[in-house]
Each structure stands twice: as structure tokens, then as C-alpha cells.
N, C-alpha and C positions, 0 to 999 in steps of 0.2 A: 476402671480406676474411679475412686470416689471423687466427688466434686470438690470436697475440702482439700484433698491431697492435690488435685489438679490446680486449684487456685494457689496453694502454697508453692507448688512447683513453678507456676507462672511468675509469682513474685520473685522467686529465687533466680529465675532466668533473666528477669528484668534487672535485678540487682547486679548480676554478673556482667551485663552489657549496659552500663549506665549511660554512656554517651549516645549509643543508638536509641535507647529508650527515651532519653531527653529530646532528641531530634524528632522522634515520632510523636511525643507529647506536645512539642512546640507548635506543630501545625494546627492541632486541635485547639490548643490554648489561644493562639493568635486569632483563629477564626471565631471562637465563642466570645472572647474578650472584645473583638472588633464589632461583632453583632450587638453585644451589650452596649458598648459606647455609642455606636451609630444610632441605635434606636433611642437610647436615653437622651443623648444630646440633640437628636432630631426632634424628639418630643418637647424638650425644654426650649429649643429655639422656636419651634412652632408655637408653643404657648406664649413665649415672649413676643413673637411677631403678632399673634392674634390679640394679645393684651394691648400692644401698642396701637394696632389698627382700631381696636374697639375704643380706645381713648381718643384716637385721632378722628374717628368717624362715628362717635356716639351720637345717637339721635339721628336727625335728618341733616346731614352735613354735606356740603359740596366744596371741593377744592378747585378753585379757579386759578389757572396759570397763564402767563403770557406765552405767546407762541402757539403754533397749531398743533404741537405735539408730534409732528411728522419729521422724519429725517431729511436733512438737506437744507434746512432753513439757514440762511446766512445772515447773521446780525449786521453785517456791514451793508447789506442791501435793504435798508428800511427796517431792519431789526425786529423780528418777532418778539424778542425779549424786551422791547421798549414800547409795546403796544398797550400796556395796561397802566393807567394813571390813577391818581387820587380822585380826579374828577369823575372817572368811570365809576369808582366806588360810591361816590356821593350820588351819582345818577341812579345806580342800582338801588340804593337805600330809598330814594324818592319814588322810583317807578315800579318796584316789585314789592307789593304789600306783604307777600309771604315771608320776606327776609326779616329775621329778627335781629341778627347781629352780623357784622362783617369785620374781620381782622385783616387789614392789608399788611403785606410783608415785603421786606427787601433784605437781601443778604449782603453782609459786608465781608464775607469770607473769613479766613483765619488771620487774626491780627495779633501783634505783640502787645501784651497788656502788662503794665508796670505799676508796682506799688513800692515806693521807697527803693530798697535794694533788690527786691524780688521781681521776677518777670516770668511770664509763661505765654505759650501760644494758645489762643482761645478762638473758637468760632463765634462771631458776633452777628446777631440777627436783629433786624428792626421790626417791631410790631406796634400795635396800637393799644390803647387802654382797654379795648374789648378782649384782648388776648386772654386775660384772666378767666373769663367766662367761656369764650369760644374754644379754648384749648383745655379747659378744666384743670388749670394749673395756676396756683397762687404762689404766695411766698410763705416760707416757714418762719422767717424773721423779717422785721421791717415792714414796708408797705409797697404796694404796686404804684407805678407812675400813673398820672392822671391825664385827662383830656387836655388840660392846659399845658402839660409837659409836651404832648404831641403837637399841639398847635404852635408852640413857641420853639420847637426843635430843641427841647431841653437837654442839657448834658447830664442826664441821670441814667443809672444803670441798675439792672437786676442781675446778680451773678449766681451761677450754679454752685452746688456744694463743693465740687472738686476745685473750682476756681478759688472759692473762699479758703479752702485748705491749702492750696498751693501758694497763694499770695499772702494770706494773713495768719496761717497756722491756727493757734488757739485764740488769737485776738479778735475782737468784735469789729467786723468790717462796716457796720451800719454808720453812715455819715462820713466815712473816709473817702479820700479822693484817689482815684486811679487814673492812669493815662492809657488811652486806646489810640494807637497811631499818633501819639503826641498831643491828642486832644484830651483835656481833663474832664473826668466824669465823677459825679458823686454817687456812691453806692447807696441806693434806697432800700434794697432788700436782698435776701437770699432765697432763691427759687426752691420750691418743694422738690425733693428728689424724684427723679423720673426713670433714670437708667437709659438703656439703649432703645432708640426708636426703630420703626420698621425698616429704615434705610441703613441701619447699623451705626448711627451716630450717637455718641455719648452726650445726652442732653444735660448731664450734670457738669459737663465741661463746656458750658455755653454762657454767653452774656447777652441779655436782651435789653435793647435801648429803644426809645421812640423811633418809629419808622421814618419820620421826617428828619430825625437827627442823622440816621444812616444816609438818607438821600442827599441832604444838604451839607453835612459837616464831614462825613467820611467818604462817600462815593461821588459826590458832586454830580448827581443825576436827578431827573424829574419823573422817573417811571418806577413801577413796581414789578416785582418778580411774580407774586401770587397773592391770593387772598383766600381765607377760609370763611365760608358762609354758613351760618346756622339758619335753617328754615323752620318755620312753624310746623310742629309735629302733626297738626291737623290739615296742613296744606298738601296738595298733590305735588310730590317731588318732581315728577317728570314734567308737569306743566310749568313748574318754577324754573326748571332748566331751560325750557323753551323760551320763557319770558326773559331770562337773563341773556340768552343768546340773541334774541330780537333786539334788546336794548343796546348791547355791545356792537352788534353788526351795524345798527343804524348810526351809532356814535362814531364808529370807525370808517363809515362810508364804504362798506363792502358791497360790491355788486352781487347779484344772485348767483353768478357763476364762479365767484371767488370763495375760497375756503376760509374758514375762521382763522383769525390771527390770535386766537386764544383757545384753550381747551379746558374741559371740566372733568373731574373724576367724582363719581357718585358712589354711594354704598353698594349698589348692584355690581358695579365694576370691581370694587374691592372684594366682594364675595367671590367673584369669578377668579381673581388673582389668588385668593386664599385657597380655593378649591384646587387650583393648579399646583400650588405649593404643597398641599396635603398629599397629592399624588406622588410627588417627589419623595416626601418624607416616609410615606407608608408603603411604597412599592419598590422604588429603584434602589434606595440606600440599603435596605435589608438584603436585597438580592446580592449586592456586592459582598456583604459579609458572609452570606451563605455560600457563595462561590469560593470564598477563602476556606471555609470548612471543608468543602469538597476537595479543594487542592490539598488540604492537610491529609485527607483520606488517601489521596494518590501517593503522598509521601510515605504514609504508614504502609501501604501495600508494597511499595518498592523496597522499603527497608525490611519488611517481613520476608520478602522473597530472598533478600540477601542473608537474612538470619537462617532461613532454611538451608541454604548452601553451606553456611558456616557451621551449622549444627548437625551435619550429616551423621557424624559418628554417634552423637547423642541419640538421634532418632533411631539409628540402626541398633544401638544397644537396647533402647526401650522395647523395640519390636522383637529383638532376639530373646528378651527375658519375659515375653508374654503380652506386651502392650498391643492392643488391637489397633487397626488402622483408624477406627472411629475415635479411639482415645487420643491418638496423635492429632487427628483432625480437630477435635475439640480443644486440645491443648493450644494450638496456634490461634484458633478463632478467639479463645478466651484471652490469650495474651494481647491480641490486637484490641479487643473490646476493653480490657482493663486499662490499657495505655490511653486510649481515647477518653475513657471515663475519667481517669485521673487528670488528664489535660483539661477536660471540661470543668472539673471541680476546682482546679487551680485557677482557671479563667474567672471563676466567681470572685475570688480574692483579688486577682489582678484588675479585673473590671471595676470592682467597687473602689479599690484604692485609686486607680486612675481617674475614675469619675469624680471622686471627692477633690482630687488635685485640680482637675480641669474646672470643676464648679467654682473653686476659689479664684482661679485665674479669670474666669468669665463673669464672676459675680452673679452666678445663676444658682438655681436650686433644682437640678434634675432628679427625678425619682428613679430608683433602680427598677428596671423593667423585668421583674421576676418572671412573668409568663413567657416573654420572648426569650429570656436567657435559658429557661428550662427547655423551651422548644429547641433552641440552638444546641443544648446539651444532648437532647434526644436525637437530633440529626447527627451530631458528632458520634454518639454511641452507635447509631445505625450505620453510619459510614465506616466506623471502625470494624463493626461486625462484617460488613460486606467486604472491606479491604482485607480482612483476614481469611476469607474463603479460599481465594486462589492459592496463596502460600500454604494454607492448611491442606488443601487437596494435593498439592505437590508433595508435601511432607508425608501425608497418609499413604500415597502410592509408592513411596520410596522402598526399594528392595533392601531388606536389612543386611544381607550379605554384601551387596555392592556398596552400601553406605559405610560398612565397617572396614572396607579395604583402605 
């Protein structure tokens, strides 16, 4: 039988059994589309996380946090979260020459923010005037608050773009007064757009106020949550970490056998975390999608076996009028391969459409992973070819006389 006639015959058989063909294609379609989405979104998320980490730890940066970083710390028993103070920050500035800038921070949590008749829930963070340089994020409109605003616990605020849109719409928020937990604040500026940080927080839905304002006017506390430290690029980062540790241990009166009541994250630790995340994105997630392609192959094999039983008379008639066992074998292998190939082609369209929809929802820009998608299609076609072998062998061995009964 000619190949062209065999292909046309396969398409006619697929057309006669549309529902069965649809279900056979569905397994491949879902597997290849899932592989496309998993890899594309994984790469986009990875790039987004890496970009955020790069901004957070650009240069020689150290993130200092209160608490030992160990599980089981109880804030009610002397509170590891209350062990870092503004006096500690001042002492570090004076005692560690390698430190260029420090931005002390305290969180006020999510608060209700009101402007006239509009209100929204926003995360409020306290920072210092150094935050503009330390975090490499300034304002797109207005001005950043100053050292005098921090010293006087000024009621001034910098709002994210989403906050500005939610509260003010198209109006200019600069100079307007908002209320955070019933405390009035003057809007000094709109923060530059940032997007999602490595922790998954939307930094465009954030308000930054002076750290002392959070401590004294919003939280009524005298301690810090953390601080980001910029170190001279020419200095030895490891030596600087040890110097910071020595200063804080002495100030906190820690004995030699006591663990630190603070912890630090350095760029080296961040690189290790990123490497671990890369392993997840590049190994485990694609495996899950490939398994779904193999599962689709099992579905194709089972349905093709059912097809052989249903088409016994057709097979018998073909063999009775001269079709060879090899022709019947190739007929069923070709059908299985065509079905998985069409499923893979449809998966391209489904994957691209779903990717664009998810990209708009996530405010991301994932690139379509053509090499991985074509690899998935190749696997799907190979699976279809293998899945068609057993049904094809059964059909080829069928006795025409018994089949026609």
C-alpha cells in the first residue's frame, strides 16, 4: 500500500471515530502544553527572582536581621525579634570602617490607608533616608524623605504606584494627606516601579515611611526588625561579617557559649539558595510534564487496542482483498503517530495562548521555550509511535476469516 494512500486512510479512520481520536490527542496535548507552560513560567519566575535578588544584593551587601534565625525562638522569652536597636546601628557605623551605608528597617504590617472616601490595605515599611541608595530605588515623582524626617519621626510617606492608583486615580498625590491607622501622613513622593520581590511581595503596593515613625507612632516599640548594610567593594566581606558579629555580640553581652541573637545573609548564601532554586526549575518541574506525556501515551495505547477490537471486520476485509500484515501494522502505527503529532501541534497554540493569558495575570514577560516545546513534541511523537506498536502487532496477526465472522 502506498504511503499517501495509507495516510489518507488513517485520516478517514480518525474522522470516523472523532471522540476516540479527541481523547487520544488530549493526553498528548495536555502533556506538551504543560511542559511548555512549566518551563516558560519556571524560567520567567527564575529570572524575576534572580533580578530581585540582584537588586537586593547588588555589590557587597549584607542583610542583618534580629533573632538567631533558628526555629524555636520565643519572642516572649527575651525576644530575639527585639535584640536589634538603632543604637546598634550607630555603633556599627562607628566601629566597622568597611561599612558605607546602613538602612535600618521595621515593619508595620498591613494597614488600612485612607484618602478622603477611598481606602485600601497596604503593607507599611519603615526605612531610613539611606534606603534610596541602599536599595537602589528612588522616587519617580516628588522627593525622598530626609535625615531630619527620620530624626523627628516625621509623618511623611512614599507610596507605591499601585497605592497611588488605588487611592488617587489620575489625581496628583504629591502633597496630599493620607491616614495610616488614623495617623495623618503627607505624601512626599511616588516610588519607582519595582514589581514582585524575591519573597513574592508586590513592592508597588507598599508605603515607606521613616523607620522612627513606624517605631514610635505606629508600633510603639524601640527595636528594629533588620537592616541592610552596604560594604565597601574593596573591603573583605568575610572579615566585615566577623567585625559586625564581634561588635553586636559585645554590645548584647553574649557569652562565648551563647549563640548569636541576630543573623546575617551574605551574597554567598544567596548564590547557594539560587542554585538550589535552579535545580528545582531545570530538573524536577520538566520531569512532571514529561511524565504527563508518557501518561498520554498509555491512553493512546489503550484506546488503540480498543480500536483494533472495534475494527476487526475492517482489518479482515483489508487482508482478504490483499493487504499484507505489514500494511496493517503500519496503518495502526501511523494512526497513533498522527494522533500524537496533531496533539503536539495543537499544544503549541494552546500553550502560547495560555502563556499570554498567564503573563498578563502575573505581569510578567515569559519567553516561549521553543527548544523545550519541540523536544516535548518529539517525545510525544516517539511515545505515539511506541504506543501504536502493540495494537498494530495485534491487528497484523489477526486472521482475516476469523475477523470477518
